[in-house]
C-alpha positions as CSV (number, residue, x, y, z in Angstrom):
1,X,-145.9,3.4,-178.6
2,X,-143.0,4.0,-176.3
3,X,-143.5,5.6,-172.9
4,X,-140.7,6.8,-170.6
5,X,-141.1,7.1,-166.8
6,X,-139.1,10.1,-165.5
7,X,-139.0,11.3,-162.0
8,X,-136.7,12.3,-159.1
9,X,-135.4,9.5,-156.8
10,X,-137.9,8.2,-154.3
11,X,-140.9,9.6,-156.3
12,X,-142.4,6.1,-156.6
13,X,-141.5,5.9,-160.3
14,X,-140.4,2.3,-160.1
15,X,-143.5,1.3,-158.1
16,X,-145.6,2.7,-160.9
17,X,-143.5,0.6,-163.4
18,X,-143.8,-2.6,-161.3
19,X,-147.5,-2.3,-161.0
20,X,-147.7,-2.5,-164.8
21,X,-144.8,-4.9,-165.5
22,X,-145.1,-7.4,-162.7
23,X,-142.5,-10.1,-163.4
24,X,-142.4,-9.3,-167.1
25,X,-139.5,-6.9,-167.0
26,X,-136.0,-6.8,-168.6
27,X,-133.2,-4.9,-167.0
28,X,-130.4,-3.7,-169.4
29,X,-127.4,-1.5,-169.3
30,X,-127.0,1.7,-171.3
31,X,-124.5,1.0,-174.1
32,X,-121.0,0.9,-172.7
33,X,-122.2,1.9,-169.2
34,X,-122.8,0.3,-165.8
35,X,-126.0,2.3,-165.5
36,X,-129.2,0.3,-165.8
37,X,-132.7,0.9,-167.0
38,X,-135.8,-1.4,-167.0
39,X,-138.1,-2.2,-169.8
40,X,-141.4,-4.0,-170.2
41,X,-144.1,-4.4,-172.9
42,X,-147.9,-4.6,-172.3
43,X,-151.1,-4.3,-174.2
44,X,-153.1,-1.1,-173.7
45,X,-156.4,-0.5,-175.6
46,X,-155.3,-3.0,-178.3
47,X,-151.9,-1.4,-178.7
48,X,-148.5,-2.8,-177.6
49,X,-146.8,-0.3,-175.3
50,X,-143.1,-0.3,-174.5
51,X,-142.6,1.2,-171.1
52,X,-139.1,2.3,-170.0
53,X,-138.2,3.1,-166.3
54,X,-135.3,5.5,-166.6
55,X,-132.9,6.2,-163.6
56,X,-134.2,8.6,-161.0
57,X,-133.2,12.1,-162.1
58,X,-133.3,15.4,-160.1
59,X,-132.5,17.6,-163.0
60,X,-131.8,17.5,-166.8
61,X,-128.7,19.6,-165.9
62,X,-126.6,17.2,-164.1
63,X,-123.1,15.6,-163.8
64,X,-124.3,12.4,-162.3
65,X,-123.7,9.4,-164.7
66,X,-127.2,7.9,-164.2
67,X,-128.9,11.2,-164.7
68,X,-126.8,11.9,-167.8
69,X,-127.8,8.6,-169.4
70,X,-131.4,9.2,-168.6
71,X,-131.2,12.5,-170.4
72,X,-129.4,11.1,-173.4
73,X,-132.1,8.5,-173.8
74,X,-134.7,11.3,-174.1
75,X,-132.5,13.3,-176.4
76,X,-132.4,10.4,-178.9
77,X,-136.0,11.3,-179.8
78,X,-137.4,7.8,-179.7
79,X,-139.9,8.4,-176.9
80,X,-143.5,9.1,-177.7
81,X,-144.7,10.1,-174.3
82,X,-143.1,11.0,-171.0
83,X,-144.8,10.3,-167.7
84,X,-143.3,12.6,-165.1
85,X,-143.8,10.9,-161.7
86,X,-143.9,13.4,-158.9
87,X,-143.9,13.0,-155.1
88,X,-147.0,15.0,-154.3
89,X,-145.7,15.6,-150.7
90,X,-142.6,17.3,-152.1
91,X,-144.3,19.2,-154.9
92,X,-142.2,22.4,-155.2
93,X,-138.9,20.5,-155.2
94,X,-140.2,18.0,-157.8
95,X,-141.4,20.7,-160.3
96,X,-137.8,21.7,-161.3
97,X,-137.6,18.5,-163.4
98,X,-141.1,19.0,-164.7
99,X,-140.3,22.4,-166.1
100,X,-137.2,21.1,-167.8
101,X,-139.1,18.2,-169.3
102,X,-141.7,20.5,-170.7
103,X,-138.9,22.3,-172.6
104,X,-138.3,19.1,-174.6
105,X,-141.7,19.6,-176.2
106,X,-142.7,15.9,-175.8
107,X,-146.2,14.7,-175.1
108,X,-146.4,14.4,-171.3
109,X,-148.5,13.4,-168.4
110,X,-147.8,14.3,-164.8
111,X,-148.3,11.5,-162.3
112,X,-149.0,13.1,-158.9
113,X,-148.0,10.1,-156.8
114,X,-148.2,9.6,-153.1
115,X,-151.2,11.9,-153.0
116,X,-152.3,10.3,-149.8
117,X,-149.0,11.2,-148.1
118,X,-149.5,14.8,-149.2
119,X,-153.0,14.9,-147.7
120,X,-151.7,13.4,-144.5
121,X,-149.2,16.3,-144.3
122,X,-152.1,18.7,-144.8
123,X,-151.0,19.6,-148.3
124,X,-153.8,20.5,-150.6
125,X,-153.2,20.5,-154.3
126,X,-155.5,22.0,-156.9
127,X,-155.0,19.4,-159.6
128,X,-157.2,21.1,-162.2
129,X,-155.2,24.4,-161.8
130,X,-151.8,22.5,-161.9
131,X,-153.0,20.9,-165.2
132,X,-154.0,24.3,-166.6
133,X,-150.7,25.9,-165.6
134,X,-148.6,23.3,-167.4
135,X,-151.0,22.4,-170.2
136,X,-150.8,18.7,-169.6
137,X,-153.0,16.2,-167.8
138,X,-152.3,15.6,-164.1
139,X,-153.3,12.2,-162.6
140,X,-153.2,11.6,-158.9
141,X,-152.0,8.1,-157.9
142,X,-151.1,6.0,-154.9
143,X,-148.8,3.6,-156.7
144,X,-148.1,1.3,-153.6
145,X,-151.8,0.5,-153.6
146,X,-152.3,0.5,-157.3
147,X,-154.7,3.4,-157.2
148,X,-154.9,5.6,-160.2
149,X,-152.5,3.6,-162.4
150,X,-155.1,2.5,-164.9
151,X,-156.3,6.0,-165.4
152,X,-152.7,7.2,-165.6
153,X,-151.9,5.0,-168.6
154,X,-155.2,5.4,-170.4
155,X,-154.6,9.2,-170.1
156,X,-151.0,8.7,-171.4
157,X,-152.3,6.7,-174.3
158,X,-154.7,9.5,-175.2
159,X,-152.0,12.2,-174.9
160,X,-149.8,10.1,-177.2
161,X,-152.5,9.7,-179.8
162,X,-153.2,13.5,-179.7
163,X,-149.5,14.4,-179.4
164,X,-150.5,16.9,-176.8
165,X,-147.6,19.3,-175.8
166,X,-147.5,21.3,-172.6
167,X,-146.6,24.9,-171.8
168,X,-143.1,26.2,-171.1
169,X,-142.1,28.7,-168.5
170,X,-141.6,32.3,-169.6
171,X,-138.6,34.1,-168.2
172,X,-138.2,37.9,-168.0
173,X,-138.4,39.9,-171.2
174,X,-134.7,40.4,-171.4
175,X,-133.9,36.7,-170.9
176,X,-136.5,35.7,-173.4
177,X,-135.0,38.0,-176.0
178,X,-131.6,36.4,-175.5
179,X,-133.2,32.9,-175.8
180,X,-134.9,33.9,-179.0
181,X,-131.6,35.2,-180.5
182,X,-129.7,32.0,-179.5
183,X,-132.5,29.9,-180.9
184,X,-132.4,31.6,-184.2
185,X,-128.6,31.1,-184.4
186,X,-128.9,27.4,-183.4
187,X,-131.4,26.9,-186.2
188,X,-129.3,28.8,-188.7
189,X,-126.3,26.6,-187.9
190,X,-128.5,23.5,-187.8
191,X,-127.1,22.5,-184.4
192,X,-130.6,21.3,-183.4
193,X,-130.4,18.5,-185.9
194,X,-127.6,16.8,-184.0
195,X,-129.7,16.6,-180.8
196,X,-133.3,16.2,-182.1
197,X,-134.6,18.7,-179.5
198,X,-136.1,22.2,-179.7
199,X,-133.8,25.1,-180.4
200,X,-135.1,26.8,-177.2
201,X,-134.0,23.8,-175.1
202,X,-130.5,24.1,-176.5
203,X,-130.4,27.8,-175.9
204,X,-131.3,27.2,-172.3
205,X,-128.5,24.6,-172.0
206,X,-126.1,27.1,-173.4
207,X,-127.1,29.7,-170.8
208,X,-126.7,27.1,-168.1
209,X,-123.2,26.4,-169.4
210,X,-124.1,22.7,-169.6
211,X,-120.7,20.9,-170.3
212,X,-122.2,18.2,-172.6
213,X,-123.9,20.7,-174.9
214,X,-121.1,23.3,-174.7
215,X,-118.6,20.7,-176.0
216,X,-120.9,19.9,-178.9
217,X,-121.5,23.6,-179.7
218,X,-117.7,24.2,-179.8
219,X,-117.2,21.3,-182.1
220,X,-119.7,22.8,-184.6
221,X,-118.6,26.4,-184.3
222,X,-116.7,27.8,-181.3
223,X,-117.8,31.4,-182.2
224,X,-121.4,30.4,-182.8
225,X,-122.8,32.8,-180.2
226,X,-120.1,35.5,-180.1
227,X,-122.3,38.3,-181.4
228,X,-125.1,37.5,-178.9
229,X,-123.5,37.1,-175.6
């Protein structure tokens, strides 16, 4: 089972990783790049887990090299579970990435890290409600103290076994209609097979004018969406 840690810079993502990995970690470069990621393996409930700490990422729509490589890693489709590490004291800013990750339709757990810092700032988070809104488990942690880490990974293991998928954000009716039309065309042209991601995710990338995906759309068929937009 392969688990990927995804989170914005300074979310405590690497602290979560180090708590599990200790000194048993390997740092590698993405193929042909100077960008690095860190990998470890450990036993969880009798199963060997491969844990990957991907570069800190603010958004899946980015021009930063490290963030692009992190995104490409997820798009390869060889990740079983995503643990989205969030700084609980900066919740609203952190949720942009969360919403984008949910669009990938991968089993996911939200790690609500630095929960003590949020409480110190007087921020109260309804964890049960947050879990209900996104349709995935939310586990509070204090990674620097090792608190909640065991529960986080046991929860991730369960989610991976059940292949539990979260909920996606619904836009306005007009926007959703366009997304549906784009998704149908993407499936018809089999563009989704090149990326191994949901048609809806690709439709959103088109609407965002994401250069990486736009280039690939044009290679397949430059007029693919001319009758829609």
